[in-house]
C-alpha positions as CSV (number, residue, x, y, z in Angstrom):
1,X,18.2,105.2,48.7
2,X,17.6,107.4,45.7
3,X,21.2,106.8,44.6
4,X,20.6,103.0,44.7
5,X,17.5,103.3,42.6
6,X,19.3,105.5,40.1
7,X,22.2,103.0,39.7
8,X,19.8,100.1,39.3
9,X,17.9,101.9,36.5
10,X,21.2,102.7,34.8
11,X,22.3,99.0,34.9
12,X,19.1,97.9,33.3
13,X,19.4,100.4,30.5
14,X,22.9,99.3,29.9
15,X,21.9,95.7,29.7
16,X,19.0,96.5,27.3
17,X,21.4,98.5,25.1
18,X,23.9,95.6,25.0
19,X,21.1,93.1,24.2
20,X,19.9,95.4,21.3
21,X,23.5,95.6,19.9
22,X,23.8,91.8,20.0
23,X,20.5,91.4,18.2
24,X,21.6,93.8,15.6
25,X,24.9,92.1,15.1
26,X,23.1,88.7,15.0
27,X,20.7,90.0,12.4
28,X,23.6,91.4,10.3
29,X,25.4,88.1,10.5
30,X,22.3,86.2,9.6
31,X,21.7,88.5,6.7
32,X,25.2,88.1,5.5
33,X,25.0,84.3,5.8
34,X,21.7,84.3,3.9
35,X,23.2,86.5,1.1
36,X,26.2,84.2,0.8
37,X,23.9,81.2,0.7
38,X,21.9,82.8,-2.0
39,X,25.1,83.6,-4.0
40,X,26.2,80.0,-3.5
41,X,22.8,78.7,-4.7
42,X,23.0,81.0,-7.7
43,X,26.5,79.9,-8.4
44,X,25.5,76.2,-8.2
45,X,22.4,76.6,-10.4
46,X,24.4,78.5,-12.9
47,X,27.1,75.8,-13.0
48,X,24.4,73.2,-13.3
49,X,22.8,74.7,-16.4
50,X,26.2,75.6,-17.9
51,X,27.2,72.0,-17.4
52,X,24.1,70.9,-19.4
53,X,24.9,73.3,-22.2
54,X,28.5,72.1,-22.3
55,X,27.3,68.5,-22.6
56,X,25.1,69.6,-25.5
57,X,28.0,71.4,-27.2
58,X,30.3,68.3,-26.8
59,X,27.7,66.0,-28.3
60,X,27.8,65.4,-32.0
61,X,24.3,66.4,-33.0
62,X,22.7,67.9,-36.0
63,X,21.5,71.6,-36.0
64,X,17.9,71.0,-35.1
65,X,18.5,68.4,-32.3
66,X,21.2,70.8,-30.8
67,X,18.8,73.8,-30.9
68,X,16.0,71.7,-29.3
69,X,18.2,70.5,-26.5
70,X,19.5,74.0,-25.9
71,X,16.1,75.7,-25.7
72,X,14.5,73.0,-23.6
73,X,17.4,73.1,-21.1
74,X,17.2,76.9,-20.8
75,X,13.4,77.1,-20.5
76,X,13.2,74.2,-18.0
77,X,16.1,75.2,-15.8
78,X,15.0,78.9,-15.6
79,X,11.3,78.0,-15.4
80,X,10.2,80.3,-18.3
81,X,6.9,79.9,-20.1
82,X,8.1,79.4,-23.6
83,X,11.2,79.8,-25.8
84,X,12.4,79.2,-29.3
85,X,15.5,79.6,-31.5
86,X,15.2,81.1,-35.0
87,X,18.2,81.1,-37.4
88,X,19.0,83.0,-40.6
89,X,18.9,81.3,-43.9
90,X,21.1,83.7,-45.9
91,X,20.4,81.9,-49.2
92,X,16.6,82.3,-48.8
93,X,17.0,85.6,-46.9
94,X,14.6,84.5,-44.1
95,X,14.7,84.1,-40.4
96,X,13.0,80.8,-39.5
97,X,12.4,78.9,-36.2
98,X,14.4,75.7,-35.9
99,X,13.5,74.7,-32.3
100,X,10.7,75.4,-29.9
101,X,10.5,74.4,-26.2
102,X,8.2,71.6,-25.2
103,X,4.7,72.5,-23.9
104,X,2.2,70.7,-21.8
105,X,-0.6,68.9,-23.7
106,X,-3.2,71.7,-23.0
107,X,-1.0,74.5,-24.4
108,X,0.3,72.3,-27.3
109,X,-3.3,71.5,-28.3
110,X,-4.2,75.2,-28.0
111,X,-1.4,76.4,-30.3
112,X,-2.4,73.7,-32.8
113,X,-5.6,75.7,-33.5
114,X,-3.4,78.5,-34.8
115,X,-1.2,76.3,-36.9
116,X,1.8,76.4,-34.5
117,X,3.0,80.0,-35.0
118,X,6.2,79.5,-33.0
119,X,7.1,76.3,-34.9
120,X,6.3,77.7,-38.3
121,X,7.8,81.1,-37.9
122,X,9.3,82.3,-41.2
123,X,10.1,86.0,-41.6
124,X,11.8,87.8,-44.5
125,X,15.0,89.7,-43.3
126,X,13.6,92.9,-44.8
127,X,10.5,92.8,-42.5
128,X,11.5,95.4,-39.9
129,X,8.1,95.1,-38.2
130,X,9.2,91.9,-36.6
131,X,11.3,92.4,-33.5
132,X,13.1,89.0,-34.1
133,X,14.5,90.3,-37.3
134,X,15.5,93.7,-35.7
135,X,17.3,92.0,-32.8
136,X,19.1,89.6,-35.2
137,X,20.2,92.1,-37.8
138,X,21.2,94.8,-35.3
139,X,22.9,92.1,-33.0
140,X,21.3,93.7,-30.0
141,X,19.2,92.5,-27.1
142,X,15.5,93.5,-27.3
143,X,12.4,93.0,-25.2
144,X,8.7,93.4,-25.8
145,X,5.5,93.1,-23.8
146,X,3.5,92.5,-27.0
147,X,3.7,89.0,-28.4
148,X,2.4,90.3,-31.7
149,X,5.9,91.9,-32.2
150,X,7.3,88.4,-32.3
151,X,4.7,86.6,-34.3
152,X,3.8,89.2,-37.0
153,X,2.9,88.6,-39.8
154,X,2.2,84.9,-38.9
155,X,-0.9,85.7,-36.8
156,X,-3.2,88.7,-36.1
157,X,-2.9,90.9,-33.0
158,X,-6.1,89.3,-31.5
159,X,-4.6,85.8,-31.9
160,X,-1.3,87.0,-30.3
161,X,-3.2,88.4,-27.3
162,X,-5.1,85.2,-26.9
163,X,-1.9,83.1,-27.0
164,X,-0.3,85.5,-24.4
165,X,-3.2,85.1,-22.1
166,X,-3.4,81.3,-22.5
167,X,0.3,80.7,-22.0
168,X,0.7,83.4,-19.3
169,X,3.3,85.4,-21.4
170,X,3.9,88.9,-20.1
171,X,7.3,89.7,-21.6
172,X,9.5,88.3,-24.3
173,X,13.3,88.9,-24.2
174,X,15.3,88.4,-27.4
175,X,19.0,87.6,-27.4
176,X,20.9,87.7,-30.8
177,X,23.0,84.7,-31.5
178,X,26.3,85.9,-32.9
179,X,29.5,84.1,-33.7
180,X,32.7,85.7,-35.0
181,X,30.8,88.9,-35.6
182,X,28.3,87.2,-37.9
183,X,24.6,87.1,-36.9
184,X,23.3,83.5,-36.8
185,X,19.8,84.1,-35.4
186,X,18.0,84.9,-32.2
187,X,17.0,83.2,-28.9
188,X,13.5,84.2,-27.7
189,X,12.4,83.6,-24.1
190,X,8.8,84.2,-23.0
191,X,8.3,85.1,-19.3
192,X,5.3,85.3,-17.0
193,X,6.7,88.5,-15.5
194,X,8.3,91.8,-16.4
195,X,11.9,91.7,-17.4
196,X,12.8,93.8,-14.4
197,X,11.5,91.0,-12.1
198,X,14.2,88.6,-13.3
199,X,16.4,87.4,-10.4
200,X,20.1,88.1,-10.3
201,X,20.6,84.4,-11.0
202,X,18.5,84.5,-14.1
203,X,20.2,87.6,-15.4
204,X,23.7,86.3,-14.8
205,X,22.9,82.9,-16.1
206,X,21.5,84.3,-19.3
207,X,24.5,86.5,-19.8
208,X,26.9,83.6,-19.5
209,X,24.6,81.3,-21.6
210,X,24.5,83.4,-24.8
211,X,28.2,82.9,-25.6
212,X,27.8,79.1,-25.2
213,X,24.6,79.1,-27.2
214,X,26.4,80.8,-30.1
215,X,29.2,78.3,-29.9
216,X,26.8,75.4,-29.8
217,X,24.8,76.7,-32.8
218,X,27.9,77.4,-34.9
219,X,29.3,74.0,-34.1
220,X,26.0,72.3,-35.0
221,X,25.9,74.3,-38.3
222,X,29.4,73.2,-39.2
223,X,28.4,69.6,-38.3
224,X,25.3,69.8,-40.4
225,X,27.2,71.3,-43.4
226,X,29.8,68.6,-43.2
227,X,27.1,65.9,-43.0
228,X,25.4,67.4,-46.1
229,X,28.8,67.7,-47.9
230,X,29.7,64.1,-47.0
231,X,26.3,62.9,-48.2
232,X,26.7,64.8,-51.5
233,X,30.2,63.4,-51.9
234,X,28.9,59.9,-51.4
235,X,26.2,60.5,-54.0
236,X,28.8,61.8,-56.5
237,X,31.1,59.0,-55.7
238,X,28.3,56.5,-56.4
239,X,27.4,58.4,-59.6
240,X,31.0,58.3,-60.7
241,X,31.2,54.5,-60.0
242,X,28.1,53.9,-62.0
243,X,29.4,56.0,-64.9
244,X,32.8,54.2,-64.8
245,X,31.0,50.9,-64.8
246,X,28.7,51.7,-67.7
247,X,31.4,53.4,-69.7
248,X,33.9,50.6,-69.1
249,X,31.3,47.9,-70.2
250,X,30.5,49.9,-73.3
251,X,34.2,50.3,-74.1
252,X,35.2,46.8,-73.5
253,X,33.1,45.2,-76.2
254,X,34.3,47.3,-79.2
255,X,37.9,47.3,-77.9
256,X,37.8,43.5,-77.8
257,X,36.5,43.4,-81.3
258,X,39.3,45.8,-82.5
259,X,41.9,43.7,-80.8
260,X,40.6,40.5,-82.5
261,X,40.5,42.1,-86.0
262,X,44.1,43.5,-85.5
263,X,45.3,40.0,-84.4
264,X,43.7,38.5,-87.5
265,X,45.2,41.2,-89.7
266,X,48.7,40.4,-88.3
267,X,48.5,36.6,-88.1
268,X,45.7,35.4,-90.5
269,X,46.0,37.8,-93.4
270,X,45.9,35.9,-96.8
271,X,48.8,38.1,-97.9
272,X,52.0,38.7,-96.0
273,X,51.9,41.9,-94.1
274,X,55.0,43.9,-95.0
275,X,56.9,46.5,-93.0
276,X,56.2,49.3,-92.0
277,X,52.5,48.2,-91.9
278,X,53.2,45.3,-89.7
279,X,54.9,47.6,-87.2
280,X,51.9,49.9,-87.1
281,X,49.5,47.0,-86.6
282,X,51.7,45.6,-83.8
283,X,51.7,49.0,-82.1
284,X,47.9,49.3,-82.5
285,X,47.4,45.7,-81.1
286,X,49.6,46.4,-78.0
287,X,47.9,49.8,-77.4
288,X,44.5,48.1,-77.6
289,X,45.6,45.4,-75.2
290,X,46.7,48.1,-72.7
291,X,43.4,49.9,-73.1
292,X,41.5,46.7,-72.5
293,X,43.5,46.1,-69.3
294,X,42.7,49.6,-68.2
295,X,39.0,49.1,-68.8
296,X,39.1,45.8,-66.9
297,X,41.0,47.5,-64.0
298,X,38.4,50.3,-63.9
299,X,35.6,47.7,-63.8
300,X,37.3,45.8,-61.0
301,X,37.8,49.0,-59.0
302,X,34.1,49.9,-59.5
303,X,33.0,46.5,-58.3
304,X,35.4,46.7,-55.2
305,X,34.1,50.1,-54.2
306,X,30.5,49.0,-54.5
307,X,31.1,45.9,-52.6
308,X,30.3,43.7,-55.6
309,X,33.5,41.6,-55.6
310,X,32.7,38.0,-54.6
311,X,35.5,35.9,-53.1
312,X,35.2,32.1,-53.5
313,X,36.5,30.5,-50.4
314,X,37.6,27.1,-51.8
315,X,40.7,25.0,-50.9
316,X,43.5,25.0,-53.4
317,X,47.3,24.7,-53.6
318,X,48.8,28.1,-53.8
319,X,52.1,26.7,-55.0
320,X,50.3,25.4,-58.2
321,X,48.9,28.9,-58.8
322,X,52.4,30.4,-58.4
323,X,53.8,27.8,-60.7
324,X,51.3,28.8,-63.4
325,X,52.2,32.5,-63.0
326,X,55.9,31.6,-63.2
327,X,55.4,29.6,-66.4
328,X,53.3,32.4,-68.0
329,X,55.9,35.1,-67.4
330,X,59.1,33.1,-67.7
331,X,59.5,33.9,-71.4
332,X,59.2,37.6,-70.7
333,X,62.0,37.2,-68.1
334,X,64.2,35.3,-70.6
335,X,63.7,38.0,-73.2
336,X,65.1,40.6,-70.7
337,X,67.9,38.1,-69.5
338,X,66.4,38.2,-66.0
339,X,67.2,35.4,-63.6
340,X,63.7,34.4,-62.6
341,X,63.1,31.7,-60.0
342,X,60.4,30.2,-57.9
343,X,61.6,28.9,-54.5
344,X,59.4,26.4,-52.7
345,X,59.8,23.2,-50.7
346,X,58.7,20.4,-53.1
347,X,57.9,18.1,-50.2
348,X,55.5,20.6,-48.6
349,X,51.9,21.1,-49.4
350,X,50.7,24.7,-49.6
351,X,47.0,24.3,-49.3
352,X,45.0,27.4,-48.4
353,X,41.3,28.5,-48.6
354,X,40.6,31.4,-51.0
355,X,39.8,32.5,-54.5
356,X,42.6,31.0,-56.7
357,X,41.7,33.0,-59.8
358,X,41.7,36.4,-58.0
359,X,44.9,35.6,-56.1
360,X,46.5,34.5,-59.3
361,X,45.7,38.0,-60.7
362,X,47.5,39.5,-57.6
363,X,50.7,37.5,-58.3
364,X,50.5,38.3,-62.0
365,X,50.4,41.9,-61.1
366,X,53.3,41.7,-58.6
367,X,55.6,39.7,-60.9
368,X,54.5,41.8,-63.9
369,X,55.6,45.0,-62.0
370,X,58.9,43.3,-61.0
371,X,59.6,42.4,-64.7
372,X,58.6,45.9,-65.8
373,X,61.0,47.7,-63.5
374,X,63.9,45.3,-63.2
375,X,66.8,46.0,-65.6
376,X,68.4,43.4,-67.9
377,X,70.5,40.8,-66.2
378,X,68.6,41.5,-63.0
379,X,67.0,39.0,-60.7
380,X,63.4,38.2,-59.6
381,X,62.6,35.6,-57.0
382,X,59.2,34.2,-55.8
383,X,59.3,32.5,-52.4
384,X,56.7,30.7,-50.4
385,X,56.9,30.4,-46.6
386,X,54.4,28.5,-44.5
387,X,54.3,28.8,-40.7
388,X,51.8,28.3,-37.9
389,X,50.3,31.8,-38.2
390,X,50.2,32.5,-41.9
391,X,51.5,31.8,-45.4
392,X,53.8,34.4,-46.9
393,X,54.4,34.7,-50.6
394,X,57.1,37.3,-51.5
395,X,58.2,38.7,-54.8
396,X,61.7,40.2,-54.7
397,X,63.5,42.1,-57.5
398,X,66.8,43.9,-58.0
399,X,65.2,46.9,-59.6
400,X,65.8,50.6,-58.7
401,X,63.8,50.3,-55.4
402,X,61.4,52.8,-53.9
403,X,62.4,55.4,-51.3
404,X,60.4,55.5,-48.0
405,X,58.8,58.8,-48.9
406,X,57.2,57.3,-52.0
407,X,56.0,54.0,-50.5
408,X,52.9,55.4,-48.9
409,X,51.5,56.1,-52.4
410,X,51.9,52.5,-53.6
411,X,48.5,51.1,-52.7
412,X,46.4,54.1,-53.5
413,X,44.2,54.5,-56.6
414,X,45.8,56.2,-59.6
415,X,49.0,57.0,-57.6
416,X,52.4,56.8,-59.3
417,X,55.7,57.2,-57.6
418,X,58.0,60.0,-58.7
419,X,61.2,58.0,-58.4
420,X,63.4,55.9,-60.7
421,X,61.1,52.9,-61.3
422,X,60.8,54.6,-64.7
423,X,64.5,54.1,-65.3
424,X,63.9,50.6,-66.5
425,X,60.4,50.9,-68.0
426,X,58.8,53.1,-70.6
427,X,55.4,51.4,-70.2
428,X,52.9,53.7,-68.6
429,X,51.0,52.2,-65.7
430,X,47.4,52.9,-64.6
431,X,48.1,53.3,-60.9
432,X,45.4,50.7,-60.2
433,X,47.3,47.3,-60.1
434,X,48.6,47.5,-56.6
435,X,45.4,49.1,-55.3
436,X,43.3,46.2,-56.7
437,X,45.8,43.6,-55.4
438,X,45.7,45.1,-51.9
439,X,41.9,45.1,-51.9
440,X,41.7,41.4,-53.1
441,X,44.2,40.3,-50.5
442,X,42.3,42.3,-47.8
443,X,39.1,40.5,-48.8
444,X,40.9,37.3,-48.0
445,X,41.7,38.6,-44.5
446,X,45.3,39.2,-45.5
447,X,47.7,42.1,-46.2
448,X,50.4,43.2,-48.6
449,X,53.6,44.8,-47.3
450,X,56.6,46.3,-49.1
451,X,60.2,46.5,-48.1
452,X,62.4,48.6,-50.3
453,X,65.3,51.1,-50.5
454,X,66.4,53.3,-53.3
455,X,68.8,51.4,-55.6
456,X,68.5,48.2,-53.6
457,X,65.4,46.5,-55.1
458,X,62.0,45.7,-53.6
459,X,60.2,42.9,-51.9
460,X,56.4,42.7,-51.9
461,X,55.0,40.2,-49.5
462,X,51.4,38.8,-49.5
463,X,50.4,37.5,-46.1
464,X,47.3,35.3,-45.6
465,X,46.3,34.5,-42.0
466,X,46.3,31.0,-40.6
467,X,42.5,31.1,-40.2
468,X,42.3,30.8,-44.0
469,X,44.6,27.8,-44.2
470,X,43.4,24.2,-44.1
């Protein structure tokens, strides 16, 4: 009987021991699951805030909007009390705040009493009493339990203590913003707890965030610098256009007077002008003409770039315009023994809508270039082709041609090709004629193309869309 009782007690003890082991194992498994869930939660929250920072980086924003989005994302996601970003102005040698996290109305109103010390933070880089400067210059993380270390000399110690109490700020952690070894500024985060109470999630997230914050700030600074540079370039470009316009107007009047008096001296002098004086007067007259053309071209370019060129959209027969150009330049072609022809279907009407005067200038320029660069006994042909989509006017010549590598320069301002067009012309060009022609045709909704090969001549084609044809 005693043995039976002993065995029974032994079995109960064994079962209790097994049950205890199972409970311990279950507790261990539950703890492990909990820790893994915590890690997963930390990982997901980290990814979430990093994703927001990446979105900010990839958005084309200015420096201040970028900094504001960064500080608000960090403070809101990590549930801190306050935060701000201060950057170095190396020119002024100061550290100044560029972005401060949003506050509720009560706290915002409270800080307003003290003239917004976070927003208006401006500290000289030599002020080693301010921990923001120390953290930035030394490129090291810092922390302080005294808000005055952050706000000095903007406010007094008493005011700093009052702000700390009102905003529940216990600790401020400072992270230097560094990119490429250069100190850019500092990120300050105000906590309602001691820094040692930061969770692993908060510590790990902040560690990963700082590199991204540095990239975002550097990118925003580059964007802001480029924006300022572009604005300045536009201002300078406008100033240049205004100067060119004024100078050209001032030049044109006296040059026109000089040209008129030279013409009168050559053609209306009461006494016959003998050589070599006549030769000198002729050279002066032609040089004055070239200068007037240059001035007129400069004025046209200035008007084009300021959007001041008005195109009159009126119906006219483009064949008649081309006929006038042909008649004007036919004598020049004959002097060079160039075979100059205008090919058109006499039975067809070439009515289009546009500015006949400005398009006439385009064709004068194209044919003038062909005459200038085509050798004696060469050939120049103007052709008109009308189809359902567009009207095409081509000017072909048998000049030296233009290699492919040089053709991209043709329609740019002041650009001149480096090839053998100069073989058949000693007349210097301005590099503006084709640019102006291209712009005028573009204002008509059309285009100018070129087909050319070295030593095989060139064909310039003006294309006007069907929408402009009546």
